[in-house]
Every structure is written in structure tokens, then in C-alpha cells.
C-alpha positions as CSV (number, residue, x, y, z in Angstrom):
1,X,103.0,81.4,142.5
2,X,100.7,83.6,140.3
3,X,97.3,84.8,141.6
4,X,95.5,82.6,139.1
5,X,97.6,79.5,139.6
6,X,95.7,76.2,140.0
7,X,96.7,73.6,142.6
8,X,95.7,70.1,141.5
9,X,95.9,67.2,144.1
10,X,96.3,63.6,143.0
11,X,95.3,61.4,145.9
12,X,93.8,58.1,146.9
13,X,94.2,56.1,150.1
14,X,95.0,53.0,148.1
15,X,98.6,52.6,147.1
16,X,99.6,51.4,143.6
17,X,96.8,53.1,141.8
18,X,99.1,55.2,139.6
19,X,99.2,58.5,141.4
20,X,102.7,59.2,140.3
21,X,102.0,58.2,136.7
22,X,98.9,60.7,136.7
23,X,100.9,63.4,138.4
24,X,103.9,63.3,136.1
25,X,101.8,62.9,132.9
26,X,99.6,65.8,134.0
27,X,102.5,68.0,134.7
28,X,103.9,67.3,131.2
29,X,100.4,68.0,129.6
30,X,100.3,71.4,131.3
31,X,104.0,72.1,130.5
32,X,103.3,71.3,126.8
33,X,100.9,74.1,126.8
34,X,103.6,76.6,127.7
35,X,102.8,76.8,131.4
36,X,105.2,77.1,134.3
37,X,104.6,73.8,136.2
38,X,105.7,72.9,139.7
39,X,105.4,69.1,140.8
40,X,105.2,68.6,144.5
41,X,106.3,65.2,145.6
42,X,104.7,64.3,148.8
43,X,105.2,60.6,148.6
44,X,108.0,59.2,150.8
45,X,108.9,56.8,147.9
46,X,110.1,59.9,146.0
47,X,109.0,58.5,142.6
48,X,108.1,61.9,141.2
49,X,111.4,63.3,142.2
50,X,113.3,60.4,140.6
51,X,111.3,60.8,137.5
52,X,112.1,64.6,137.3
53,X,115.9,63.8,137.8
54,X,115.7,61.7,134.6
55,X,114.1,64.4,132.5
56,X,115.8,65.7,129.5
57,X,116.6,69.5,129.9
58,X,115.5,70.1,126.2
59,X,111.9,69.0,127.1
60,X,109.3,71.5,128.6
61,X,110.7,72.1,132.0
62,X,109.0,71.0,135.2
63,X,110.1,72.2,138.6
64,X,110.2,69.5,141.4
65,X,109.3,70.4,145.1
66,X,110.5,67.5,147.2
67,X,108.3,68.1,150.1
68,X,108.7,64.5,151.4
69,X,112.2,65.5,152.5
70,X,112.8,67.3,155.7
71,X,114.4,70.7,155.5
72,X,118.0,70.9,156.6
73,X,119.1,72.6,159.8
74,X,119.7,75.9,158.0
75,X,116.3,76.4,156.4
76,X,112.6,76.2,157.5
77,X,110.2,73.7,156.0
78,X,108.3,76.5,154.4
79,X,111.4,77.8,152.6
80,X,112.2,74.2,151.6
81,X,108.7,73.7,150.1
82,X,108.7,77.2,148.4
83,X,107.2,77.4,144.9
84,X,108.3,79.8,142.1
85,X,106.2,83.0,141.8
86,X,106.1,82.3,138.2
87,X,104.2,79.1,138.6
88,X,100.9,78.6,136.7
89,X,100.1,75.1,137.8
90,X,101.0,73.1,140.8
91,X,100.6,69.3,140.7
92,X,100.7,67.6,144.0
93,X,101.5,63.8,144.0
94,X,99.9,62.9,147.3
95,X,100.9,60.0,149.5
96,X,98.7,57.0,150.2
97,X,98.9,57.3,154.0
98,X,97.5,60.8,154.1
99,X,94.9,60.8,156.9
100,X,93.2,63.4,159.1
101,X,95.6,66.3,159.6
102,X,97.8,65.3,156.7
103,X,94.8,65.0,154.4
104,X,93.4,68.3,155.7
105,X,96.6,70.1,154.9
106,X,96.5,68.6,151.2
107,X,92.8,69.5,150.8
108,X,93.3,73.0,152.1
109,X,96.1,73.6,149.6
110,X,94.2,72.3,146.5
111,X,91.7,73.7,144.0
112,X,91.0,70.6,142.2
113,X,91.2,67.0,143.5
114,X,91.8,63.9,141.2
115,X,91.3,60.4,142.5
116,X,92.9,57.7,140.3
117,X,91.3,54.3,140.4
118,X,92.2,50.9,139.0
119,X,89.5,48.6,137.5
120,X,90.0,45.8,140.2
121,X,87.6,44.7,142.9
122,X,90.1,45.6,145.7
123,X,90.8,49.1,144.2
124,X,87.1,49.9,143.5
125,X,86.2,49.1,147.2
126,X,89.2,51.0,148.6
127,X,88.6,53.9,146.3
128,X,84.9,54.1,147.2
129,X,85.8,54.2,150.9
130,X,88.4,56.9,150.2
131,X,86.1,59.0,148.3
132,X,83.5,58.8,151.1
133,X,86.1,59.8,153.6
134,X,87.3,62.7,151.5
135,X,83.8,64.1,150.9
136,X,83.1,63.8,154.6
137,X,86.3,65.5,155.7
138,X,85.8,68.8,157.5
139,X,88.3,70.5,155.2
140,X,86.3,69.6,152.2
141,X,82.9,70.3,153.7
142,X,84.1,73.8,154.8
143,X,85.3,74.5,151.3
144,X,84.0,72.2,148.6
145,X,86.1,72.0,145.4
146,X,85.7,70.0,142.1
147,X,86.6,66.3,142.6
148,X,87.0,64.0,139.6
149,X,87.8,60.2,139.4
150,X,90.3,58.9,136.8
151,X,89.9,55.5,135.5
152,X,93.5,54.3,135.2
153,X,95.3,51.4,133.5
154,X,91.9,50.3,131.8
155,X,91.8,47.5,129.3
156,X,88.7,48.4,127.3
157,X,85.7,46.0,126.9
158,X,86.8,43.8,129.8
159,X,84.8,42.6,132.8
160,X,86.9,44.7,135.2
161,X,86.3,47.8,133.1
162,X,82.6,47.2,133.2
163,X,82.7,46.8,137.0
164,X,84.5,50.1,137.4
165,X,82.2,52.0,134.9
166,X,79.2,50.6,136.8
167,X,80.5,51.7,140.2
168,X,81.5,55.1,139.0
169,X,77.9,55.6,137.6
170,X,76.7,55.1,141.2
171,X,78.8,58.0,142.7
172,X,78.1,61.7,142.7
173,X,81.7,62.2,141.6
174,X,82.2,62.2,137.9
175,X,84.8,60.1,136.0
176,X,86.7,62.9,134.2
177,X,89.3,60.8,132.3
178,X,90.1,57.3,131.2
179,X,93.7,56.1,130.6
180,X,94.6,52.7,129.2
181,X,97.0,50.0,130.2
182,X,99.6,51.1,127.7
183,X,103.3,50.2,127.6
184,X,104.1,53.8,126.5
185,X,103.6,54.9,130.2
186,X,106.3,52.5,131.4
187,X,108.7,53.8,128.7
188,X,107.9,57.4,129.5
189,X,108.5,56.9,133.2
190,X,112.0,55.6,132.7
191,X,113.0,58.6,130.5
192,X,111.4,61.3,132.7
193,X,108.8,61.9,130.0
194,X,105.0,61.9,129.7
195,X,103.1,60.4,126.8
196,X,102.4,64.0,125.5
197,X,106.2,64.3,125.0
198,X,106.4,61.1,122.9
199,X,105.5,62.5,119.5
200,X,107.1,59.6,117.6
201,X,105.1,56.9,119.5
202,X,101.7,56.1,117.9
203,X,100.3,54.6,121.2
204,X,101.5,57.6,123.2
205,X,99.9,59.9,120.6
206,X,96.5,58.2,121.1
207,X,96.7,58.6,124.9
208,X,97.9,62.2,124.7
209,X,94.4,63.2,123.4
210,X,92.8,62.2,126.7
211,X,95.5,64.1,128.7
212,X,94.8,67.3,126.9
213,X,91.1,66.8,127.4
214,X,91.7,66.5,131.1
215,X,93.8,69.7,131.0
216,X,90.8,71.5,129.6
217,X,88.4,69.9,132.2
218,X,90.6,71.2,135.0
219,X,91.0,74.7,133.6
220,X,87.2,74.9,133.2
221,X,86.5,74.2,136.9
222,X,85.6,76.9,139.3
223,X,87.9,77.7,142.2
224,X,85.3,76.1,144.5
225,X,82.6,73.6,143.6
226,X,79.0,74.8,143.5
227,X,77.6,72.3,146.0
228,X,74.6,72.8,148.3
229,X,74.6,71.8,151.9
230,X,72.1,69.2,151.2
231,X,74.4,67.6,148.6
232,X,77.3,67.7,151.0
233,X,75.3,65.8,153.6
234,X,74.2,63.3,151.1
235,X,77.5,62.7,149.3
236,X,79.5,60.7,151.8
237,X,76.6,58.5,152.7
238,X,75.8,58.0,148.9
239,X,79.2,56.8,148.2
240,X,79.2,54.4,151.1
241,X,75.8,53.1,150.3
242,X,76.5,52.4,146.7
243,X,79.6,50.5,147.8
244,X,77.6,48.2,149.9
245,X,74.4,48.0,147.9
246,X,76.0,46.9,144.7
247,X,78.3,43.9,145.8
248,X,78.1,42.4,142.3
249,X,79.7,45.5,140.9
250,X,82.8,45.0,143.2
251,X,83.0,41.2,143.6
């Protein structure tokens, strides 16, 4: 990969939060800007790999790295997971069961971390615990990097959306994007597309604006986050404390 390539990790300990939807659509958003994009599929369900198999070759190309698969007997795992030296952006679709050493490996190989979160009580609680775990992890504390929460499958002006907004305001981690509960995502997934590809769909065009804004936010981030030791010590406890101290926000 290129020396200035960025590695973006999409991860959350809670399954079903839309990691693959975020990963595939983000890959498309970068590819639409003319960048060489590699999509690394860490999830044993191989959803990103299946999505890429459906992609029309006439659309902006995205290279898939099926890292969830074991290398065959004639190659090493490193060779199996190799990334093109021409790659500008690497999007990693992390799996939900990543813990300790697996999470450490993913964190060490990332420049920006995105945590998708759904606006439900269960997802808010689980997401809060995961963020606290992530910020307390030795790999993150040794080398802090930008972290952003993505509010996913949101229905605006609903009670659940209000709960999610309230909870995110309590965290030290910013909400960097909000994506709506839009049927265009399901259609895009079936076709190996992202909403940025769907120029003839009005609902997709409205969502595409937010994806391009997320691309700009990612590109504006430094390689490591400017975080003090004091902030690092406070962050994990702050995340856990807000989760407990505001039960009404997650009830």
C-alpha cells in the first residue's frame, strides 16, 4: 500500500449494528473519489466478500481481501492477506467477537476507528461498554488514534433517536456521521453497490451527501489522535460512568 494510505477500522462488539453496511458504503464513497480501495473482510460471515462478488465491473473497482479465510497449504497467511501497493484506502470490516489479542491486532493496523451504533436501548448499552473497552485497551492507550461513532439506521425525530443523541453527548467520542433507516441500503447491498453509486435513486442521493462528508472527516484526521495522558485515563471511566449514571437515556 502507498505510504500515505489510510486504514479505517469499522468495529463494534455488538453484532447486527451494520458494520458491513458501513464498510461497503464507505469503500464505495472513497472509490467514487478515484481512490484505490481495498476492503478487508474480517467477519466469518463473509458478508463483505459476498457483496464484492455481486459488484458490477463497470462500477468504481474495490479489491476484496478475504482475511476471514485461512490461507491454503501453499501460501502464508501474510501472503493471503496481502494488499496492493497501489492502495490509497483500506477499509476493515471487523468482526463482533474481536477481543483482547484479536482486537489488539485490529487496533494496531488502523489509523481511524469508526464504531457504528443503532438507536436502541440494547445497542446503546452494548456500544457504550465496547467504547469503554476500546479506549482502555493497551494498544489504543499506547498509540491513540481518532475514534468516531456512527449513528446508524436512524429514524429522525423518534424517541430512540433522541436517546442515542443524549447518550452520545455524554461520551468523549464524537458522533461523526448519521445514516438513516433507508430502503436504498438494502437494494444497494443486493447489487454490490453503495448508495453513492445509485445516481438515479433520490433517497440514495440524499444519503450520499453524508457519506462524502464522512470521507472528508476521515481524510482530515491526523495519523494519531492528539490526546493527553490525563484524557486517556479519564476516557474509559467517563464512558462507563455515563452509561450507568443516565439509565433513563438507555432504558
